[in-house]
C-alpha positions as CSV (number, residue, x, y, z in Angstrom):
1,M,0.3,0.0,-0.2
2,L,1.4,3.4,-0.8
3,C,1.7,6.5,1.6
4,S,1.8,9.9,1.0
5,N,0.8,12.8,3.7
6,L,0.0,15.9,1.7
7,A,-0.9,18.0,4.8
8,K,-0.4,21.8,5.1
9,N,0.3,21.7,1.8
10,K,-1.3,24.9,0.9
11,L,-3.3,22.8,-2.1
12,T,-6.6,23.7,-4.0
13,G,-9.1,23.0,-6.3
14,L,-10.6,19.0,-6.1
15,V,-8.8,16.0,-4.8
16,P,-9.1,13.6,-7.9
17,V,-12.0,10.7,-7.6
18,G,-9.7,8.0,-8.2
19,L,-7.4,9.1,-5.4
20,I,-10.4,9.2,-2.9
21,Q,-11.4,5.7,-4.6
22,K,-8.3,3.2,-3.5
23,R,-8.2,5.1,-0.2
24,K,-11.1,3.9,0.5
25,D,-10.3,0.3,-1.1
26,G,-6.9,0.8,0.5
27,L,-4.4,1.0,-1.3
28,L,-3.6,4.1,-0.6
29,S,-2.8,5.8,2.8
30,L,-3.5,9.4,1.8
31,R,-3.7,12.3,4.6
32,L,-5.0,15.6,3.4
33,C,-5.9,17.2,6.5
34,E,-5.1,21.1,6.6
35,N,-5.7,22.2,3.1
36,P,-8.3,24.4,4.1
37,N,-9.1,25.0,0.5
38,L,-8.9,21.5,-0.8
39,S,-12.6,20.1,-1.5
40,G,-13.3,16.7,-1.7
41,Q,-11.3,15.7,0.8
42,V,-11.5,13.3,3.7
43,S,-11.1,13.9,6.8
44,C,-8.2,13.4,8.8
45,K,-9.5,13.3,11.8
46,K,-12.5,10.7,11.5
47,K,-10.1,7.7,12.0
48,K,-8.8,10.0,15.7
49,Q,-12.1,10.3,16.9
50,S,-13.3,7.1,16.3
51,I,-10.6,5.8,18.3
52,T,-11.2,8.2,21.2
53,I,-15.3,7.1,20.8
54,V,-14.2,3.5,21.2
55,L,-12.5,3.9,24.5
56,A,-14.6,6.4,25.7
57,V,-17.7,3.4,25.2
58,S,-15.5,0.2,26.4
59,I,-13.7,1.8,29.4
60,P,-16.5,2.1,31.1
61,G,-17.9,-1.2,30.1
62,I,-15.0,-3.2,31.3
63,F,-15.5,-1.3,33.9
64,I,-19.2,-2.5,35.2
65,L,-18.4,-5.7,33.9
66,L,-15.3,-5.9,36.8
67,S,-17.5,-4.3,39.1
68,T,-20.3,-7.2,38.5
69,V,-17.5,-9.8,38.6
70,S,-16.1,-9.3,41.6
71,A,-20.3,-8.9,43.4
72,V,-20.7,-12.1,42.0
73,L,-17.5,-13.5,43.4
74,W,-18.0,-11.7,46.8
75,V,-21.9,-12.9,47.6
76,G,-20.6,-16.3,47.2
77,F,-17.7,-16.5,49.4
78,K,-20.0,-14.7,52.1
79,R,-22.5,-17.4,51.4
80,K,-20.6,-19.9,51.7
81,K,-18.8,-18.6,54.9
82,Q,-21.5,-18.1,57.0
83,H,-22.9,-21.7,57.2
84,A,-25.3,-21.8,53.2
85,H,-28.4,-21.9,53.7
86,C,-32.1,-24.1,54.6
87,D,-33.9,-25.6,52.0
88,D,-36.9,-27.6,52.7
89,P,-38.5,-30.7,50.6
90,F,-42.1,-30.4,52.1
91,G,-42.3,-26.8,50.5
92,V,-42.7,-25.1,54.1
93,E,-42.0,-22.0,55.5
94,V,-38.2,-22.3,55.5
95,M,-35.8,-19.0,56.7
96,Q,-32.3,-18.9,55.4
97,N,-28.8,-18.6,57.9
98,S,-27.9,-16.1,60.3
99,N,-25.3,-14.4,61.1
100,Q,-22.8,-15.1,63.0
101,N,-21.2,-12.7,64.5
102,S,-25.1,-11.4,65.9
103,L,-27.0,-13.1,67.9
104,L,-30.5,-12.2,66.9
105,E,-31.1,-10.5,63.2
106,S,-33.9,-8.4,62.2
107,E,-36.0,-11.2,62.3
108,G,-36.0,-11.7,65.9
109,Q,-37.1,-8.8,68.9
110,R,-34.1,-7.5,71.1
111,F,-36.2,-7.6,74.6
112,T,-35.1,-5.2,77.4
113,Y,-35.5,-6.8,81.2
114,P,-38.4,-4.1,81.9
115,E,-40.1,-5.2,79.1
116,I,-38.8,-9.1,79.9
117,V,-40.9,-8.2,83.4
118,E,-44.2,-6.6,82.0
119,I,-44.2,-9.5,79.1
120,T,-44.7,-12.1,82.1
121,S,-46.7,-10.3,84.3
122,N,-43.7,-9.8,86.7
123,F,-43.3,-13.8,86.5
124,A,-46.9,-14.6,87.3
125,S,-47.4,-18.0,86.1
126,I,-44.9,-20.5,85.5
127,I,-45.5,-23.1,82.6
128,G,-42.3,-25.7,82.6
129,R,-38.8,-26.0,84.4
130,G,-35.7,-26.9,82.6
131,G,-32.1,-27.6,83.1
132,F,-31.1,-23.7,83.3
133,G,-33.8,-22.2,84.2
134,E,-37.4,-22.1,84.7
135,V,-40.3,-20.7,81.8
136,Y,-42.9,-18.1,82.4
137,F,-46.0,-17.8,80.0
138,G,-46.1,-13.9,78.7
139,T,-48.7,-11.8,76.3
140,L,-46.5,-9.6,74.2
141,Q,-48.0,-5.6,73.3
142,N,-50.5,-7.1,70.6
143,Q,-52.1,-9.9,72.6
144,T,-49.4,-12.5,71.3
145,Q,-49.1,-14.9,73.6
146,V,-45.2,-16.2,74.1
147,A,-43.8,-18.8,76.3
148,V,-40.3,-17.2,78.0
149,K,-37.5,-19.3,79.1
150,L,-35.5,-17.4,81.9
151,L,-31.7,-18.3,82.1
152,I,-30.4,-18.6,86.2
153,S,-27.5,-16.4,85.7
154,S,-25.1,-18.6,87.4
155,S,-25.2,-21.1,84.6
156,T,-22.1,-21.1,82.5
157,Q,-23.2,-24.0,80.2
158,G,-26.6,-22.1,80.3
159,S,-25.3,-19.8,78.5
160,K,-23.7,-21.5,75.7
161,E,-26.8,-22.9,75.2
162,F,-28.9,-20.4,74.9
163,E,-26.4,-18.3,72.4
164,N,-26.7,-21.6,70.9
165,E,-30.3,-21.8,69.8
166,V,-30.3,-18.3,69.7
167,K,-28.0,-18.3,66.5
168,L,-29.5,-21.5,65.2
169,L,-33.0,-20.7,65.2
170,M,-32.1,-17.0,63.5
171,R,-31.0,-19.1,60.8
172,A,-33.6,-22.2,60.4
173,H,-37.7,-21.8,60.3
174,H,-39.9,-24.5,59.7
175,R,-43.4,-24.9,61.2
176,N,-42.1,-28.3,62.4
177,L,-39.8,-26.2,64.9
178,V,-40.6,-24.1,67.7
179,S,-40.2,-20.9,66.8
180,L,-38.5,-17.6,68.6
181,V,-40.3,-14.7,69.0
182,G,-36.7,-13.0,70.4
183,C,-34.9,-13.0,73.4
184,C,-33.1,-10.6,75.8
185,D,-29.7,-10.7,76.8
186,E,-28.8,-8.0,79.2
187,G,-26.6,-8.1,82.4
188,E,-26.9,-10.9,83.8
189,T,-30.4,-11.8,82.5
190,M,-31.1,-13.8,79.9
191,A,-34.2,-14.9,78.4
192,L,-35.6,-16.7,75.1
193,V,-39.2,-15.5,73.5
194,Y,-41.0,-18.1,72.2
195,N,-44.5,-18.4,70.0
196,F,-47.0,-20.0,72.9
197,V,-47.4,-23.3,71.9
198,A,-51.2,-24.6,73.5
199,N,-51.1,-27.6,74.7
200,G,-47.6,-28.5,76.4
201,N,-44.9,-31.4,75.5
202,L,-45.6,-35.0,74.2
203,Q,-43.7,-36.1,77.8
204,Q,-46.8,-34.8,79.7
205,R,-49.6,-35.9,76.9
206,L,-48.1,-39.5,77.0
207,S,-48.6,-39.2,80.9
208,A,-51.3,-38.3,81.6
209,D,-54.8,-39.8,83.8
210,L,-57.4,-40.7,82.7
211,T,-59.0,-37.6,83.8
212,L,-57.4,-35.7,81.0
213,H,-57.5,-36.9,76.7
214,V,-55.9,-39.2,75.9
215,L,-54.0,-39.1,72.6
216,T,-55.8,-41.9,70.1
217,W,-53.2,-43.9,67.8
218,K,-53.9,-41.3,64.8
219,E,-53.0,-38.4,67.1
220,R,-49.6,-40.3,67.6
221,L,-48.7,-41.1,64.1
222,Q,-49.9,-37.2,63.0
223,I,-46.9,-36.1,66.1
224,A,-44.6,-38.6,65.1
225,V,-45.4,-37.5,61.0
226,D,-44.7,-33.9,62.4
227,A,-41.4,-34.8,64.2
228,A,-40.2,-36.6,61.4
229,R,-40.8,-33.5,59.3
230,G,-39.4,-31.1,60.9
231,L,-36.0,-33.5,61.6
232,D,-36.2,-33.8,58.4
233,Y,-35.7,-30.1,57.4
234,L,-32.2,-30.1,60.2
235,H,-30.8,-32.9,58.7
236,N,-31.5,-32.8,55.1
237,G,-32.8,-29.4,54.1
238,C,-30.1,-27.3,55.8
239,K,-26.5,-27.3,54.8
240,P,-24.6,-28.2,56.3
241,S,-27.4,-30.7,58.2
242,I,-27.9,-29.7,62.0
243,V,-27.9,-32.5,64.4
244,H,-30.5,-31.7,67.0
245,R,-28.5,-33.9,70.2
246,D,-31.4,-34.2,72.5
247,L,-34.5,-34.9,70.6
248,K,-37.0,-36.9,73.8
249,T,-40.2,-36.4,73.9
250,S,-40.4,-33.0,76.4
251,N,-38.5,-31.2,73.4
252,I,-41.5,-32.0,71.1
253,L,-44.2,-29.8,72.0
254,L,-47.9,-29.6,70.8
255,N,-50.4,-26.8,69.4
256,E,-54.2,-26.5,69.5
257,N,-54.6,-29.1,67.1
258,L,-52.0,-31.1,68.5
259,H,-49.5,-30.6,65.0
260,A,-45.6,-31.4,66.9
261,M,-43.1,-28.9,66.7
262,I,-38.9,-30.0,67.8
263,A,-38.0,-27.7,70.9
264,D,-34.5,-27.0,72.8
265,F,-31.7,-26.5,70.5
266,G,-29.1,-25.9,73.3
267,L,-27.6,-29.0,72.7
268,S,-27.4,-29.2,69.2
269,K,-24.9,-28.7,66.3
270,V,-24.3,-27.8,62.7
271,L,-21.9,-29.9,60.7
272,A,-18.1,-28.3,59.6
273,T,-19.8,-28.7,55.6
274,E,-22.1,-30.6,53.8
275,S,-20.0,-33.2,52.8
276,A,-19.1,-33.8,56.4
277,T,-20.1,-37.1,58.2
278,H,-19.4,-37.0,61.9
279,V,-18.7,-34.5,63.9
280,S,-16.6,-35.3,67.3
281,T,-17.9,-33.6,70.5
282,D,-18.4,-34.6,74.7
283,P,-20.9,-36.8,74.2
284,K,-24.0,-35.3,76.0
285,G,-27.9,-35.7,76.0
286,T,-30.6,-37.7,77.8
287,F,-30.6,-40.5,80.0
288,G,-32.5,-43.4,78.1
289,Y,-32.4,-41.2,74.9
290,L,-28.9,-41.3,74.1
291,D,-27.3,-43.0,71.2
292,P,-25.1,-46.0,72.2
293,Q,-22.9,-45.0,69.9
294,Y,-22.1,-41.9,69.5
295,Y,-21.3,-42.3,74.0
296,N,-18.7,-44.8,73.3
297,T,-17.3,-43.2,70.5
298,G,-17.9,-39.3,70.9
299,K,-18.9,-39.7,66.7
300,L,-22.0,-37.5,67.0
301,N,-23.5,-37.6,63.5
302,K,-27.5,-37.6,62.0
303,K,-27.5,-41.1,62.9
304,S,-27.7,-40.2,66.5
305,D,-30.7,-38.6,66.2
306,I,-32.4,-41.4,64.7
307,Y,-31.5,-43.6,67.7
308,S,-33.2,-40.3,69.6
309,F,-36.2,-40.6,67.6
310,G,-36.5,-44.5,67.3
311,I,-36.9,-44.0,71.3
312,V,-39.9,-41.3,70.8
313,L,-41.6,-43.5,68.7
314,L,-41.3,-46.5,71.1
315,E,-42.8,-44.0,73.8
316,L,-45.6,-43.5,71.2
317,I,-46.4,-46.5,70.6
318,T,-46.3,-48.0,74.1
319,G,-47.9,-44.6,76.4
320,R,-44.4,-45.7,78.4
321,A,-41.4,-43.2,79.4
322,A,-38.1,-44.4,78.2
323,I,-37.1,-45.6,81.0
324,I,-39.7,-47.5,82.5
325,R,-40.1,-47.6,86.7
326,D,-43.4,-49.5,87.7
327,V,-42.7,-53.4,86.3
328,E,-39.7,-54.2,87.9
329,T,-37.7,-54.5,90.7
330,E,-34.9,-52.2,88.3
331,P,-35.6,-49.6,85.8
332,I,-35.5,-50.9,82.8
333,H,-34.9,-49.4,79.5
334,I,-37.9,-49.5,76.9
335,C,-35.8,-51.0,73.7
336,R,-35.0,-54.2,76.8
337,W,-38.9,-54.0,77.3
338,V,-39.9,-53.9,74.1
339,S,-37.8,-56.5,72.6
340,P,-39.3,-59.9,74.1
341,N,-43.2,-59.3,72.0
342,F,-41.7,-57.5,69.1
343,E,-40.0,-61.0,68.2
344,T,-42.9,-62.8,69.0
345,M,-44.9,-60.3,67.2
346,E,-47.5,-59.0,70.0
347,I,-48.6,-55.7,69.0
348,E,-51.2,-55.9,72.1
349,S,-48.8,-56.8,74.7
350,I,-47.1,-53.3,73.5
351,V,-49.3,-50.7,72.4
352,D,-50.6,-48.7,75.0
353,S,-53.2,-50.1,76.7
354,R,-55.5,-47.2,76.8
355,I,-56.3,-47.3,73.2
356,Q,-56.7,-51.2,73.4
357,G,-58.8,-52.4,70.3
358,T,-58.9,-48.8,68.4
359,Y,-56.2,-48.7,66.2
360,N,-55.4,-50.5,63.1
361,T,-52.6,-53.0,63.8
362,S,-51.2,-53.6,60.9
363,S,-50.6,-49.4,61.3
364,A,-49.3,-50.3,64.7
365,W,-46.7,-53.0,63.8
366,K,-45.4,-51.6,60.5
367,A,-45.1,-48.4,63.7
368,L,-43.1,-50.5,65.6
369,Q,-41.0,-52.2,63.2
370,I,-39.6,-48.9,61.7
371,A,-38.3,-47.8,65.7
372,M,-36.9,-51.3,65.7
373,A,-35.3,-50.5,62.7
374,C,-34.5,-46.6,64.2
375,V,-32.6,-48.2,68.3
376,S,-30.6,-50.2,65.9
377,L,-27.1,-50.3,68.0
378,K,-25.2,-50.1,65.2
379,A,-25.8,-46.8,63.2
380,I,-25.3,-47.8,60.0
381,R,-28.8,-49.6,60.0
382,R,-30.7,-46.7,61.3
383,P,-32.5,-45.7,58.4
384,D,-32.2,-41.7,56.9
385,I,-35.0,-39.9,58.3
386,I,-36.7,-39.1,54.9
387,F,-37.3,-42.9,54.5
388,I,-38.6,-42.8,58.4
389,Y,-40.9,-40.0,57.4
390,K,-42.1,-42.1,54.3
391,D,-42.7,-45.0,56.2
392,L,-44.6,-43.1,58.9
393,M,-47.3,-41.4,56.3
394,E,-48.3,-45.0,54.8
395,C,-48.4,-46.0,58.4
396,L,-51.1,-43.3,58.9
397,E,-52.9,-43.6,55.6
398,I,-53.5,-47.1,56.1
399,E,-54.8,-46.1,59.7
400,M,-56.7,-42.8,58.4
401,S,-58.1,-46.0,55.3
402,S,-60.1,-48.4,57.6
403,G,-62.2,-48.0,60.6
404,R,-61.7,-51.2,62.4
405,T,-58.6,-53.7,63.5
406,Q,-56.7,-55.9,61.6
407,I,-55.1,-59.3,62.9
408,V,-51.8,-59.8,61.6
409,G,-50.5,-62.7,60.5
410,N,-46.4,-63.7,60.5
411,D,-46.9,-62.9,56.5
412,D,-47.6,-59.2,56.9
413,T,-44.2,-58.2,55.5
414,S,-43.7,-54.5,53.5
415,S,-41.1,-53.4,51.2
416,S,-40.2,-50.3,53.4
417,S,-36.4,-49.4,53.9
418,S,-36.9,-48.8,57.3
419,I,-39.0,-52.0,57.8
420,R,-36.3,-54.5,56.0
421,M,-34.0,-52.9,58.7
422,A,-35.7,-54.1,61.2
423,S,-35.8,-57.4,60.5
424,Q,-32.1,-56.9,60.3
425,I,-32.1,-55.8,63.7
426,E,-33.9,-58.8,65.5
427,S,-30.5,-60.7,66.3
428,E,-29.4,-57.6,67.9
429,T,-31.9,-57.5,70.4
430,S,-32.7,-61.0,71.6
431,S,-28.5,-61.4,72.2
432,S,-28.1,-57.9,73.3
433,S,-29.8,-55.0,75.1
434,P,-29.2,-51.2,74.8
435,V,-26.0,-49.7,76.9
436,I,-28.0,-47.7,79.9
437,I,-26.0,-44.0,80.2
438,S,-25.9,-41.6,82.5
439,I,-25.7,-38.4,81.6
């Protein structure tokens, strides 16, 4: 290509059409700028102006692109750092993670001590007692009924559990978990404020005398389904998983419609990552409910909760406590009491005598098989809570579809995962009994 610089030559007249065409075809580099008396020229400023325009447009675009990428990476990092989120496979109310550096976020309310005194009418009505304090009935200014758990100020362990429960309940909300309204952390006063649950806890209802309503088999199954749904949310809906660590009948609350909500998360543990299988920690729990394998190894995992859930199921089925004190001279664990009759399939000898003749025996037998699978001494043989939930739903459907009892025969089988596991533990229950641990 030929190059010709004719700028500032004081040229006059008309630029030949042939030169202009060769310039357009790229055969000639022709500079004719600053010849004011020359007509027909192509301005040499155009290329410079074009470059200026391109730079003016592209630099802000690059800046916006880099800013967007940086923001996406930062949000991803923060989410990963804050224990990800909780999703619910059953589509009920869910709340994502909380800020680990703050006890309460905007979803919860912080109360002062004078407000706690006013809410509880100066602690007038005690509705429960726990290991680290008492629970009082209260009413907020908007007439919402609440339960206020007041922590004993001298309890160091209680203080740790208080903080643990607030952080966890600000992270995870579900219709089958107790709902935290707010807290008070003022001086030596620590209090947790929950929505009031009208029908107390499951332990109270199962141990009720004949003057109170005895839970029907259908109601017991519905409670078991609710508790399983709540536990499935903790195990499989939250990422990483949450292990409750102290599941028992006194920590399952019942609302006005006898639907269950899991409560008391002071001992709960969040697994370190989504892929973590366990967390090593000092064994803690309640006598009769504590997983023997966890007690022996110090390795807490989701199957530790499954063992406790199995004990709760046995209590629902039998109407007896985890530690039975009225059938022998020495206290006996509920698993040891159930096992002989389970082996001989004597369902009537196991089910709560207060509801005899009012339940479908196929439904009850299936529920018993599920419970026995949960309390296998080997954690690997215990089913995941999602399978337990589905099997319990089948029990409830059987009960609801039939208004009469049925005789259980030796050919009564099921393809459900938890029941298949129950058949595997019969040799365990016949040769050995669960370890009884006092914490």
